[in-house]
C-alpha positions as CSV (number, residue, x, y, z in Angstrom):
1,M,-51.1,224.3,136.7
2,S,-49.2,226.4,139.3
3,G,-51.0,228.1,142.1
4,A,-49.6,231.5,141.1
5,E,-50.9,231.0,137.5
6,C,-54.3,229.9,138.7
7,S,-54.5,232.8,141.1
8,R,-53.9,235.1,138.2
9,M,-56.5,233.3,136.2
10,E,-59.0,233.8,139.0
11,L,-58.7,237.6,138.4
12,L,-59.2,237.1,134.7
13,L,-62.2,234.9,135.3
14,Q,-63.9,237.6,137.4
15,A,-62.9,240.3,134.9
16,D,-64.4,238.2,132.1
17,H,-67.5,237.7,134.1
18,D,-67.8,241.5,134.2
19,G,-67.1,241.8,130.5
20,E,-63.8,243.7,131.1
21,L,-61.3,241.5,129.3
22,D,-59.5,242.6,126.1
23,V,-58.8,240.2,123.2
24,A,-55.3,239.1,124.4
25,A,-56.4,238.4,127.9
26,T,-59.5,236.5,126.7
27,A,-57.4,234.3,124.5
28,E,-54.9,233.7,127.4
29,L,-57.8,232.7,129.7
30,A,-59.4,230.4,127.1
31,A,-56.1,228.6,126.6
32,H,-55.6,228.1,130.4
33,L,-59.1,226.8,130.9
34,M,-58.6,224.1,128.2
35,G,-55.9,222.5,130.5
36,C,-57.0,223.4,134.0
37,A,-60.0,221.5,135.5
38,A,-59.8,223.6,138.8
39,C,-60.2,226.9,136.9
40,R,-63.0,225.4,134.8
41,E,-64.8,224.4,138.0
42,R,-64.3,227.9,139.4
43,Q,-65.7,229.3,136.1
44,A,-68.8,227.1,136.6
45,E,-69.2,228.4,140.2
46,L,-69.2,232.0,139.0
47,A,-71.7,231.2,136.3
48,G,-73.9,229.3,138.9
49,L,-73.8,232.3,141.3
50,S,-74.8,234.6,138.5
51,Q,-77.7,232.3,137.6
52,R,-78.9,232.1,141.2
53,L,-78.8,235.9,141.5
54,R,-80.9,236.3,138.3
55,S,-83.4,233.7,139.5
56,D,-83.6,234.3,143.2
57,V,-83.2,238.0,143.7
58,P,-86.2,240.2,142.8
59,A,-85.7,243.2,140.7
60,M,-87.5,246.5,140.8
61,G,-87.4,249.8,138.9
62,A,-85.5,252.8,140.3
63,S,-87.5,255.0,142.7
64,E,-88.7,258.4,141.6
65,L,-86.2,259.9,144.1
66,L,-83.3,258.0,142.5
67,R,-84.4,259.0,139.0
68,A,-84.6,262.6,140.0
69,R,-81.1,262.5,141.6
70,V,-79.6,260.9,138.5
71,A,-81.4,263.4,136.2
72,A,-80.0,266.2,138.3
73,M,-76.5,264.9,137.5
74,G,-77.1,265.5,133.8
75,V,-77.8,261.9,132.7
76,A,-80.5,261.9,130.2
77,R,-81.6,258.2,130.7
78,P,-81.1,256.9,134.2
79,A,-79.9,253.3,134.1
80,R,-82.4,250.7,135.3
81,V,-81.3,249.4,138.7
82,T,-82.3,246.5,140.9
83,S,-82.2,246.1,144.6
84,R,-80.3,243.2,146.1
85,R,-80.6,241.5,149.4
86,P,-77.3,240.9,151.2
87,V,-75.2,238.3,149.4
88,M,-72.5,236.1,151.0
89,W,-69.4,235.2,148.9
90,G,-66.9,232.4,149.7
91,A,-66.2,231.8,153.4
92,G,-68.5,234.3,155.0
93,L,-67.3,237.4,153.0
94,A,-70.2,239.9,153.1
95,L,-70.6,241.5,149.7
96,A,-73.4,243.7,151.0
97,A,-74.5,244.5,154.5
98,S,-77.6,246.4,153.4
99,L,-79.4,247.5,150.3
100,V,-77.1,247.6,147.3
101,L,-77.9,249.1,143.8
102,V,-76.5,247.2,140.9
103,L,-77.1,247.0,137.2
104,V,-79.6,244.4,135.9
105,P,-77.7,241.1,135.3
106,R,-76.8,240.4,131.7
107,G,-78.8,237.7,129.9
108,E,-79.1,237.0,126.2
109,D,-78.9,240.8,125.6
110,G,-75.5,240.7,127.3
111,L,-74.4,237.9,124.9
112,L,-75.5,239.9,121.9
113,D,-73.6,242.9,123.2
114,A,-70.5,240.8,123.8
115,I,-70.7,239.4,120.2
116,A,-70.8,242.9,118.7
117,A,-68.0,244.0,121.0
118,S,-65.9,241.0,120.0
119,H,-66.5,241.8,116.3
120,I,-65.5,245.4,116.8
121,R,-62.2,244.4,118.5
122,A,-61.5,241.8,115.8
123,L,-61.7,244.5,113.2
124,Q,-58.7,246.2,114.7
125,P,-55.4,245.5,112.8
126,G,-54.0,242.1,113.6
127,H,-56.9,240.7,115.5
128,L,-59.2,239.3,112.9
129,T,-57.7,235.9,112.4
130,D,-55.3,233.4,114.1
131,V,-55.2,231.2,111.0
132,V,-55.4,232.9,107.6
133,S,-56.8,230.8,104.7
134,S,-59.7,230.5,102.4
135,D,-59.4,226.7,102.5
136,H,-61.6,224.9,105.0
137,H,-59.1,222.0,105.0
138,V,-56.6,224.4,106.6
139,V,-58.9,226.3,108.9
140,R,-60.9,223.4,110.3
141,P,-57.9,221.4,111.6
142,W,-56.5,224.5,113.2
143,F,-59.2,224.3,115.9
144,D,-58.2,220.7,116.8
145,G,-57.0,220.6,120.4
146,R,-58.0,224.2,121.0
147,L,-61.7,223.5,121.4
148,D,-63.7,220.7,123.0
149,F,-65.9,220.5,119.9
150,A,-65.4,220.3,116.2
151,P,-66.8,223.5,114.5
152,P,-68.1,223.2,111.0
153,V,-66.1,225.3,108.5
154,K,-67.6,226.0,105.1
155,E,-66.3,227.7,102.0
156,L,-68.9,230.2,100.6
157,A,-66.9,232.0,97.9
158,A,-69.1,230.6,95.2
159,V,-72.0,232.5,96.6
160,G,-70.1,235.7,97.3
161,F,-68.8,235.2,100.8
162,P,-65.1,234.1,100.7
163,L,-63.6,232.7,103.8
164,I,-60.8,234.8,105.3
165,G,-59.7,232.5,108.2
166,G,-60.5,231.7,111.8
167,R,-59.6,232.5,115.4
168,L,-60.2,231.4,118.9
169,D,-62.6,233.7,120.9
170,Y,-64.4,233.6,124.2
171,L,-68.1,234.1,124.6
172,G,-70.9,232.9,126.8
173,G,-68.4,231.7,129.4
174,R,-66.5,229.4,127.1
175,P,-64.0,229.2,124.2
176,V,-65.7,229.4,120.8
177,A,-64.7,229.2,117.2
178,A,-64.8,232.5,115.2
179,L,-64.8,232.3,111.4
180,S,-64.3,235.4,109.3
181,Y,-65.9,235.9,105.8
182,R,-65.9,238.9,103.4
183,R,-68.8,240.4,101.5
184,G,-67.4,243.2,99.4
185,A,-66.0,245.8,101.8
186,H,-67.7,244.1,104.8
187,V,-66.4,241.5,107.2
188,I,-68.8,238.9,108.6
189,D,-67.7,237.2,111.8
190,L,-69.4,233.9,112.5
191,Y,-69.2,232.6,116.1
192,I,-69.9,228.9,116.7
193,W,-70.3,226.7,119.7
194,P,-72.6,223.9,120.9
195,G,-76.2,224.8,121.6
196,E,-79.1,226.6,120.0
197,A,-79.5,230.2,118.8
198,S,-82.1,232.3,116.9
199,G,-82.9,236.0,116.4
200,S,-81.8,239.1,114.6
201,E,-81.0,242.4,116.4
202,M,-78.9,245.5,116.0
203,R,-76.0,246.0,118.5
204,S,-73.7,249.0,118.3
205,G,-74.5,249.6,114.7
206,Y,-73.9,245.9,113.7
207,R,-76.6,243.3,112.9
208,V,-76.3,240.1,115.0
209,L,-78.1,237.2,113.4
210,G,-78.5,233.8,115.1
211,W,-79.5,230.3,114.0
212,S,-78.8,226.6,114.8
213,S,-77.5,223.8,112.7
214,G,-76.1,220.3,113.5
215,G,-76.2,220.9,117.3
216,M,-74.3,224.1,117.0
217,R,-75.4,227.7,117.8
218,L,-74.2,230.2,115.2
219,W,-74.1,233.9,115.6
220,A,-73.1,236.1,112.5
221,V,-72.3,239.8,113.0
222,S,-71.5,242.4,110.4
223,D,-72.4,245.9,109.1
224,A,-73.5,244.3,105.9
225,E,-77.1,244.9,104.7
226,P,-79.8,242.8,106.3
227,G,-80.6,241.1,103.0
228,E,-76.9,240.1,102.7
229,M,-76.9,238.7,106.2
230,E,-79.9,236.6,105.5
231,Q,-78.4,235.4,102.3
232,F,-75.3,234.4,104.2
233,R,-77.4,232.5,106.7
234,R,-79.3,230.6,103.9
235,S,-76.1,229.9,102.0
236,W,-74.5,228.4,105.2
237,L,-77.5,226.2,105.8
238,E,-77.7,225.0,102.1
239,M,-74.0,224.4,101.8
240,P,-73.1,220.7,102.6
């Protein structure tokens, strides 16, 4: 990869780390990372720094004075903040010379928010699928060479969840598979990548439901009814 291209990807990496990339830029970054070991290493460095900040830097609630000042600005619910000790970045660059107030680092809650946000973006015209097909024999091979794992693709039309297609997405600091299914007027996006997942929460008006199967973590998101989401999960697990 060229130095100029990697320099541009460095900006995208940092924007992605802050949750600021749109769908097009996310896909571009994911494609670049697949073929660039240097940028993957840089991505790992950013993730490691974030982890160290979460584990090593103590957090505290906002002071009463800060809360009062925020309330005076007309904000109903002051954001929780955390104090940071000075942090050094790269070759001696001081990110903070004294006390700095920043938002609490994103954890699993941040991932669930990102899943909901990705689903909302995908619902915009032209963003839902990169490969359109109800045949898993078409959708599954499309991911070959685009991901470093083989995502399972299942046809669930027989139980009321027809497959629409698939796309490449980017979550949790890596490229992931996204499968789209339909349930009546509702779209269910299913995000898949290696690991473990569990839980069920609402994010931005959408239910995010997680489970694990075959060494993969799966997160389904939709505005479908909770019972339908659970039926989708059970159907996925029962379908060979």
